[in-house]
KOLVO-325001 format. One record per residue (C-alpha): residue in one letter; residue number from 1; x, y, z. Coordinates in nm, 2 decimals. Example, Ala and Ser with C-alpha at 12.3 -4.5 7.8 and 13.67 -1.06 7.14 Angstrom:
% KOLVO-325001
{r:A&k:1&x:1.23&y:-0.45&z:0.78}
{r:S&k:2&x:1.37&y:-0.11&z:0.71}
END
This chain:
% KOLVO-325001
{r:M&k:1&x:-3.27&y:-0.52&z:-9.92}
{r:D&k:2&x:-3.03&y:-0.45&z:-10.20}
{r:S&k:3&x:-2.78&y:-0.17&z:-10.15}
{r:Q&k:4&x:-2.68&y:0.07&z:-10.42}
{r:D&k:5&x:-2.38&y:-0.13&z:-10.52}
{r:G&k:6&x:-2.60&y:-0.44&z:-10.57}
{r:R&k:7&x:-2.50&y:-0.63&z:-10.25}
{r:V&k:8&x:-2.76&y:-0.76&z:-10.02}
{r:T&k:9&x:-2.73&y:-0.66&z:-9.66}
{r:D&k:10&x:-2.91&y:-0.78&z:-9.36}
{r:P&k:11&x:-3.08&y:-0.50&z:-9.17}
{r:E&k:12&x:-3.01&y:-0.65&z:-8.83}
{r:A&k:13&x:-2.65&y:-0.73&z:-8.92}
{r:S&k:14&x:-2.61&y:-0.38&z:-9.06}
{r:S&k:15&x:-2.75&y:-0.23&z:-8.75}
{r:A&k:16&x:-2.52&y:-0.44&z:-8.53}
{r:Q&k:17&x:-2.22&y:-0.33&z:-8.74}
{r:V&k:18&x:-2.32&y:0.03&z:-8.71}
{r:V&k:19&x:-2.35&y:-0.01&z:-8.33}
{r:H&k:20&x:-2.01&y:-0.17&z:-8.30}
{r:S&k:21&x:-1.85&y:0.07&z:-8.53}
{r:R&k:22&x:-1.91&y:0.36&z:-8.30}
{r:S&k:23&x:-1.63&y:0.44&z:-8.06}
{r:Y&k:24&x:-1.69&y:0.55&z:-7.70}
{r:P&k:25&x:-1.41&y:0.72&z:-7.52}
{r:L&k:26&x:-1.31&y:0.55&z:-7.19}
{r:N&k:27&x:-1.23&y:0.87&z:-7.01}
{r:R&k:28&x:-1.53&y:1.08&z:-7.08}
{r:P&k:29&x:-1.48&y:1.44&z:-6.95}
{r:T&k:30&x:-1.71&y:1.53&z:-6.67}
{r:A&k:31&x:-1.84&y:1.87&z:-6.58}
{r:P&k:32&x:-1.68&y:2.01&z:-6.26}
{r:L&k:33&x:-1.89&y:2.01&z:-5.95}
{r:P&k:34&x:-2.04&y:2.34&z:-5.87}
{r:V&k:35&x:-1.86&y:2.53&z:-5.60}
{r:P&k:36&x:-2.11&y:2.66&z:-5.34}
{r:D&k:37&x:-2.11&y:3.03&z:-5.30}
{r:S&k:38&x:-1.95&y:3.14&z:-4.97}
{r:D&k:39&x:-2.25&y:3.35&z:-4.91}
{r:L&k:40&x:-2.47&y:3.04&z:-4.89}
{r:L&k:41&x:-2.26&y:2.89&z:-4.61}
{r:T&k:42&x:-2.41&y:2.95&z:-4.27}
{r:P&k:43&x:-2.19&y:3.01&z:-3.97}
{r:E&k:44&x:-2.28&y:2.66&z:-3.84}
{r:N&k:45&x:-2.15&y:2.51&z:-4.16}
{r:R&k:46&x:-1.83&y:2.71&z:-4.19}
{r:R&k:47&x:-1.52&y:2.55&z:-4.04}
{r:P&k:48&x:-1.31&y:2.79&z:-3.84}
{r:P&k:49&x:-0.97&y:2.84&z:-3.97}
{r:R&k:50&x:-0.71&y:2.61&z:-3.81}
{r:P&k:51&x:-0.46&y:2.80&z:-3.60}
{r:P&k:52&x:-0.10&y:2.77&z:-3.70}
{r:R&k:53&x:0.09&y:2.49&z:-3.53}
{r:Q&k:54&x:0.33&y:2.62&z:-3.27}
{r:K&k:55&x:0.67&y:2.48&z:-3.32}
{r:L&k:56&x:0.85&y:2.39&z:-2.99}
{r:H&k:57&x:1.21&y:2.45&z:-2.96}
{r:P&k:58&x:1.41&y:2.13&z:-2.89}
{r:T&k:59&x:1.52&y:2.27&z:-2.56}
{r:T&k:60&x:1.15&y:2.29&z:-2.46}
{r:F&k:61&x:1.13&y:1.91&z:-2.45}
{r:I&k:62&x:1.45&y:1.89&z:-2.25}
{r:D&k:63&x:1.31&y:2.13&z:-2.00}
{r:M&k:64&x:0.98&y:1.93&z:-1.97}
{r:N&k:65&x:1.17&y:1.61&z:-1.91}
{r:R&k:66&x:1.38&y:1.78&z:-1.65}
{r:R&k:67&x:1.08&y:1.91&z:-1.47}
{r:T&k:68&x:0.91&y:1.57&z:-1.48}
{r:A&k:69&x:1.22&y:1.40&z:-1.35}
{r:L&k:70&x:1.27&y:1.66&z:-1.08}
{r:C&k:71&x:0.91&y:1.62&z:-0.96}
{r:F&k:72&x:0.95&y:1.24&z:-0.95}
{r:L&k:73&x:1.27&y:1.27&z:-0.75}
{r:F&k:74&x:1.12&y:1.52&z:-0.52}
{r:A&k:75&x:0.82&y:1.29&z:-0.45}
{r:L&k:76&x:1.04&y:0.99&z:-0.41}
{r:C&k:77&x:1.27&y:1.17&z:-0.17}
{r:T&k:78&x:0.98&y:1.30&z:0.03}
{r:A&k:79&x:0.83&y:0.95&z:0.06}
{r:I&k:80&x:1.16&y:0.80&z:0.16}
{r:G&k:81&x:1.23&y:1.08&z:0.41}
{r:S&k:82&x:0.88&y:1.04&z:0.56}
{r:A&k:83&x:0.92&y:0.67&z:0.60}
{r:Q&k:84&x:1.26&y:0.71&z:0.76}
{r:E&k:85&x:1.12&y:0.97&z:0.99}
{r:E&k:86&x:0.84&y:0.74&z:1.10}
{r:T&k:87&x:1.06&y:0.44&z:1.15}
{r:T&k:88&x:1.30&y:0.66&z:1.35}
{r:A&k:89&x:1.01&y:0.77&z:1.56}
{r:I&k:90&x:0.91&y:0.41&z:1.63}
{r:V&k:91&x:1.26&y:0.33&z:1.75}
{r:T&k:92&x:1.28&y:0.64&z:1.96}
{r:A&k:93&x:0.94&y:0.57&z:2.12}
{r:A&k:94&x:1.05&y:0.22&z:2.21}
{r:R&k:95&x:1.39&y:0.33&z:2.35}
{r:T&k:96&x:1.22&y:0.59&z:2.58}
{r:Q&k:97&x:1.06&y:0.29&z:2.76}
{r:I&k:98&x:1.41&y:0.17&z:2.88}
{r:G&k:99&x:1.45&y:0.24&z:3.24}
{r:V&k:100&x:1.07&y:0.32&z:3.27}
{r:T&k:101&x:0.93&y:-0.02&z:3.22}
{r:V&k:102&x:1.13&y:-0.23&z:3.46}
{r:L&k:103&x:0.89&y:-0.52&z:3.54}
{r:Y&k:104&x:0.75&y:-0.81&z:3.34}
{r:D&k:105&x:0.39&y:-0.85&z:3.43}
{r:P&k:106&x:0.15&y:-1.06&z:3.22}
{r:S&k:107&x:-0.15&y:-1.01&z:3.45}
{r:Y&k:108&x:-0.50&y:-0.96&z:3.30}
{r:V&k:109&x:-0.60&y:-0.60&z:3.36}
{r:V&k:110&x:-0.93&y:-0.43&z:3.28}
{r:L&k:111&x:-0.85&y:-0.14&z:3.05}
{r:T&k:112&x:-1.03&y:0.17&z:2.94}
{r:Y&k:113&x:-1.11&y:0.18&z:2.57}
{r:P&k:114&x:-0.97&y:0.31&z:2.35}
{r:G&k:115&x:-0.62&y:0.42&z:2.45}
{r:G&k:116&x:-0.61&y:0.19&z:2.75}
{r:D&k:117&x:-0.28&y:0.09&z:2.91}
{r:I&k:118&x:-0.14&y:-0.07&z:3.22}
{r:P&k:119&x:0.10&y:0.12&z:3.45}
{r:A&k:120&x:0.41&y:0.22&z:3.26}
{r:D&k:121&x:0.65&y:0.05&z:3.49}
{r:R&k:122&x:0.53&y:-0.29&z:3.39}
{r:G&k:123&x:0.41&y:-0.50&z:3.09}
{r:V&k:124&x:0.51&y:-0.77&z:2.85}
{r:C&k:125&x:0.68&y:-0.77&z:2.51}
{r:T&k:126&x:0.36&y:-0.67&z:2.33}
{r:D&k:127&x:0.32&y:-0.36&z:2.55}
{r:V&k:128&x:0.66&y:-0.23&z:2.41}
{r:V&k:129&x:0.51&y:-0.24&z:2.06}
{r:I&k:130&x:0.17&y:-0.10&z:2.16}
{r:R&k:131&x:0.33&y:0.20&z:2.34}
{r:A&k:132&x:0.58&y:0.26&z:2.06}
{r:L&k:133&x:0.33&y:0.27&z:1.78}
{r:R&k:134&x:0.08&y:0.47&z:1.98}
{r:T&k:135&x:0.34&y:0.73&z:2.05}
{r:A&k:136&x:0.52&y:0.74&z:1.71}
{r:L&k:137&x:0.23&y:0.68&z:1.47}
{r:M&k:138&x:-0.08&y:0.76&z:1.68}
{r:L&k:139&x:-0.18&y:0.40&z:1.60}
{r:D&k:140&x:-0.38&y:0.25&z:1.88}
{r:L&k:141&x:-0.34&y:-0.13&z:1.85}
{r:Q&k:142&x:-0.60&y:-0.19&z:2.12}
{r:K&k:143&x:-0.87&y:-0.03&z:1.90}
{r:E&k:144&x:-0.73&y:-0.16&z:1.57}
{r:V&k:145&x:-0.71&y:-0.52&z:1.68}
{r:H&k:146&x:-1.04&y:-0.51&z:1.86}
{r:T&k:147&x:-1.22&y:-0.36&z:1.55}
{r:D&k:148&x:-1.06&y:-0.61&z:1.32}
{r:M&k:149&x:-1.14&y:-0.90&z:1.54}
{r:K&k:150&x:-1.51&y:-0.80&z:1.57}
{r:A&k:151&x:-1.54&y:-0.80&z:1.19}
{r:N&k:152&x:-1.32&y:-1.11&z:1.13}
{r:F&k:153&x:-1.32&y:-1.31&z:1.45}
{r:T&k:154&x:-1.28&y:-1.64&z:1.27}
{r:A&k:155&x:-0.95&y:-1.52&z:1.12}
{r:Y&k:156&x:-0.78&y:-1.50&z:1.46}
{r:P&k:157&x:-0.64&y:-1.78&z:1.68}
{r:K&k:158&x:-0.86&y:-1.96&z:1.92}
{r:N&k:159&x:-0.58&y:-2.05&z:2.17}
{r:W&k:160&x:-0.77&y:-1.91&z:2.47}
{r:G&k:161&x:-1.12&y:-2.06&z:2.42}
{r:L&k:162&x:-1.29&y:-1.72&z:2.37}
{r:S&k:163&x:-1.62&y:-1.69&z:2.18}
{r:K&k:164&x:-1.59&y:-1.32&z:2.12}
{r:P&k:165&x:-1.32&y:-1.04&z:2.12}
{r:D&k:166&x:-1.19&y:-0.91&z:2.45}
{r:K&k:167&x:-1.07&y:-0.55&z:2.42}
{r:N&k:168&x:-0.87&y:-0.58&z:2.74}
{r:I&k:169&x:-0.63&y:-0.85&z:2.64}
{r:D&k:170&x:-0.66&y:-0.93&z:2.27}
{r:H&k:171&x:-0.40&y:-0.67&z:2.15}
{r:R&k:172&x:-0.16&y:-0.79&z:2.42}
{r:R&k:173&x:-0.12&y:-1.14&z:2.28}
{r:V&k:174&x:0.15&y:-1.21&z:2.02}
{r:P&k:175&x:-0.05&y:-1.45&z:1.81}
{r:N&k:176&x:-0.33&y:-1.19&z:1.77}
{r:L&k:177&x:-0.07&y:-0.92&z:1.68}
{r:Q&k:178&x:0.08&y:-1.16&z:1.42}
{r:T&k:179&x:-0.26&y:-1.21&z:1.26}
{r:Y&k:180&x:-0.33&y:-0.84&z:1.26}
{r:L&k:181&x:0.01&y:-0.75&z:1.11}
{r:T&k:182&x:-0.02&y:-1.02&z:0.85}
{r:R&k:183&x:-0.36&y:-0.87&z:0.74}
{r:H&k:184&x:-0.28&y:-0.50&z:0.77}
{r:A&k:185&x:0.10&y:-0.46&z:0.75}
{r:R&k:186&x:0.38&y:-0.58&z:0.52}
{r:F&k:187&x:0.48&y:-0.94&z:0.59}
{r:L&k:188&x:0.84&y:-0.96&z:0.47}
{r:G&k:189&x:0.91&y:-1.32&z:0.53}
{r:I&k:190&x:1.17&y:-1.49&z:0.74}
{r:S&k:191&x:1.54&y:-1.43&z:0.67}
{r:N&k:192&x:1.87&y:-1.50&z:0.83}
{r:E&k:193&x:2.03&y:-1.19&z:0.66}
{r:A&k:194&x:2.09&y:-0.91&z:0.90}
{r:G&k:195&x:2.05&y:-0.65&z:0.62}
{r:D&k:196&x:1.69&y:-0.75&z:0.57}
{r:Y&k:197&x:1.59&y:-0.61&z:0.91}
{r:L&k:198&x:1.54&y:-0.23&z:0.91}
{r:P&k:199&x:1.49&y:0.00&z:1.21}
{r:G&k:200&x:1.13&y:0.00&z:1.32}
{r:D&k:201&x:1.05&y:-0.35&z:1.18}
{r:L&k:202&x:0.86&y:-0.59&z:1.41}
{r:V&k:203&x:1.00&y:-0.94&z:1.45}
{r:T&k:204&x:0.83&y:-1.23&z:1.62}
{r:S&k:205&x:1.01&y:-1.54&z:1.75}
{r:M&k:206&x:0.94&y:-1.85&z:1.96}
{r:L&k:207&x:1.10&y:-1.87&z:2.30}
{r:P&k:208&x:1.17&y:-2.20&z:2.48}
{r:G&k:209&x:0.85&y:-2.35&z:2.61}
{r:N&k:210&x:0.65&y:-2.24&z:2.30}
{r:R&k:211&x:0.62&y:-1.89&z:2.43}
{r:P&k:212&x:0.56&y:-1.64&z:2.14}
{r:H&k:213&x:0.76&y:-1.32&z:2.16}
{r:I&k:214&x:0.78&y:-0.99&z:1.97}
{r:M&k:215&x:1.05&y:-0.72&z:1.94}
{r:I&k:216&x:1.13&y:-0.40&z:1.76}
{r:V&k:217&x:1.44&y:-0.37&z:1.54}
{r:S&k:218&x:1.67&y:-0.09&z:1.66}
{r:D&k:219&x:1.87&y:0.15&z:1.45}
{r:R&k:220&x:2.19&y:0.04&z:1.63}
{r:K&k:221&x:2.40&y:-0.26&z:1.55}
{r:N&k:222&x:2.65&y:-0.48&z:1.73}
{r:K&k:223&x:3.01&y:-0.53&z:1.63}
{r:L&k:224&x:2.91&y:-0.79&z:1.37}
{r:G&k:225&x:2.67&y:-0.55&z:1.20}
{r:V&k:226&x:2.36&y:-0.73&z:1.34}
{r:P&k:227&x:2.08&y:-0.49&z:1.44}
{r:L&k:228&x:1.99&y:-0.47&z:1.80}
{r:V&k:229&x:1.63&y:-0.51&z:1.92}
{r:I&k:230&x:1.42&y:-0.34&z:2.18}
{r:H&k:231&x:1.19&y:-0.57&z:2.38}
{r:N&k:232&x:1.07&y:-0.69&z:2.72}
{r:I&k:233&x:1.18&y:-1.05&z:2.76}
{r:G&k:234&x:1.16&y:-1.07&z:3.14}
{r:D&k:235&x:1.33&y:-0.77&z:3.31}
{r:G&k:236&x:1.16&y:-0.47&z:3.16}
{r:T&k:237&x:1.23&y:-0.30&z:2.84}
{r:K&k:238&x:1.59&y:-0.36&z:2.71}
{r:E&k:239&x:1.80&y:-0.31&z:2.40}
{r:D&k:240&x:2.02&y:-0.60&z:2.32}
{r:A&k:241&x:2.15&y:-0.83&z:2.04}
{r:S&k:242&x:1.87&y:-1.09&z:2.05}
{r:L&k:243&x:1.75&y:-1.07&z:1.69}
{r:F&k:244&x:1.87&y:-1.42&z:1.60}
{r:A&k:245&x:1.88&y:-1.56&z:1.95}
{r:F&k:246&x:1.56&y:-1.75&z:1.90}
{r:P&k:247&x:1.38&y:-1.90&z:1.60}
{r:I&k:248&x:1.21&y:-1.62&z:1.40}
{r:T&k:249&x:0.85&y:-1.67&z:1.32}
{r:G&k:250&x:0.75&y:-1.35&z:1.15}
{r:H&k:251&x:0.89&y:-1.02&z:1.01}
{r:Y&k:252&x:0.66&y:-0.72&z:0.96}
{r:R&k:253&x:0.68&y:-0.36&z:0.85}
{r:V&k:254&x:0.41&y:-0.13&z:0.96}
{r:K&k:255&x:0.24&y:0.07&z:0.69}
{r:I&k:256&x:0.28&y:0.44&z:0.74}
{r:R&k:257&x:-0.08&y:0.56&z:0.80}
{r:K&k:258&x:-0.28&y:0.76&z:1.05}
{r:P&k:259&x:-0.60&y:0.63&z:1.21}
{r:T&k:260&x:-0.92&y:0.79&z:1.10}
{r:T&k:261&x:-1.00&y:0.90&z:1.46}
{r:P&k:262&x:-0.71&y:1.01&z:1.69}
{r:T&k:263&x:-0.68&y:0.83&z:2.02}
{r:A&k:264&x:-0.63&y:1.00&z:2.36}
{r:S&k:265&x:-0.31&y:1.19&z:2.40}
{r:A&k:266&x:-0.22&y:1.00&z:2.71}
{r:P&k:267&x:-0.29&y:0.63&z:2.77}
{r:R&k:268&x:-0.55&y:0.56&z:3.03}
{r:S&k:269&x:-0.57&y:0.27&z:3.27}
{r:N&k:270&x:-0.82&y:0.13&z:3.50}
{r:H&k:271&x:-0.66&y:-0.15&z:3.70}
{r:G&k:272&x:-0.90&y:-0.44&z:3.75}
{r:P&k:273&x:-0.84&y:-0.76&z:3.94}
{r:S&k:274&x:-0.65&y:-1.05&z:3.78}
{r:R&k:275&x:-0.86&y:-1.33&z:3.65}
{r:G&k:276&x:-0.61&y:-1.60&z:3.72}
{r:A&k:277&x:-0.35&y:-1.78&z:3.52}
{r:A&k:278&x:-0.60&y:-1.88&z:3.24}
{r:S&k:279&x:-0.66&y:-1.51&z:3.17}
{r:T&k:280&x:-0.31&y:-1.38&z:3.17}
{r:A&k:281&x:-0.15&y:-1.23&z:2.87}
{r:T&k:282&x:0.02&y:-1.52&z:2.71}
{r:T&k:283&x:0.30&y:-1.33&z:2.55}
{r:G&k:284&x:0.67&y:-1.37&z:2.53}
END
């Protein structure tokens, strides 16, 4: 087609020029979004106003930290005081046997259960421990050991050829007590440092002739600072400096706990006949 000035133009090209000649703004203004009328908001859709944030004075944090620290220290001191009280009770209960238990008697005796005991004037090294823990902690080793052996008989030594637990003698044998303490108390390892042995700790050793022995660490020490021990090594319950006299085989600390069912207030005994040397309490 001819234009008015006599030039020939292509309709398609002209159209394309017209299209490209137009300018489109990059930032086209948009209409603002309508704001909903507050009357249209239901109570479920309305957001409750945020309460003003309370500003804490710096001293408030200091007071909170002090309270936390005081509570922690109080709990720690209470736990330490309770542990010391319990260990002191163990030592006291063992010491009260001195002058009462004057004989060493490893005979097999038929006992009542639980809370069974032989006459107080006799016994072996394990009887010192049994009586002390029963008095101080209400912990009946006769019942505890027998219950544990019934459930875990294969975990205990088979030195005596038994096929099942025997509630009359099992708790009076050092190897059985060692197994029970290893399973249910704190095994502290063997040490030659006197400071590692605290009052109330239980220590096992091996006497000449492969005779196992057990003793209770005292709260008293000799001139060298070595703790004394309370035990029955042949002449009744004594307190002497025998801690390192024989090779130590175990060192235990009884966990502070109470049994689920209290035992009898006083030990009971029912003296039965001895069953011979093979049935004696093989203790130190």
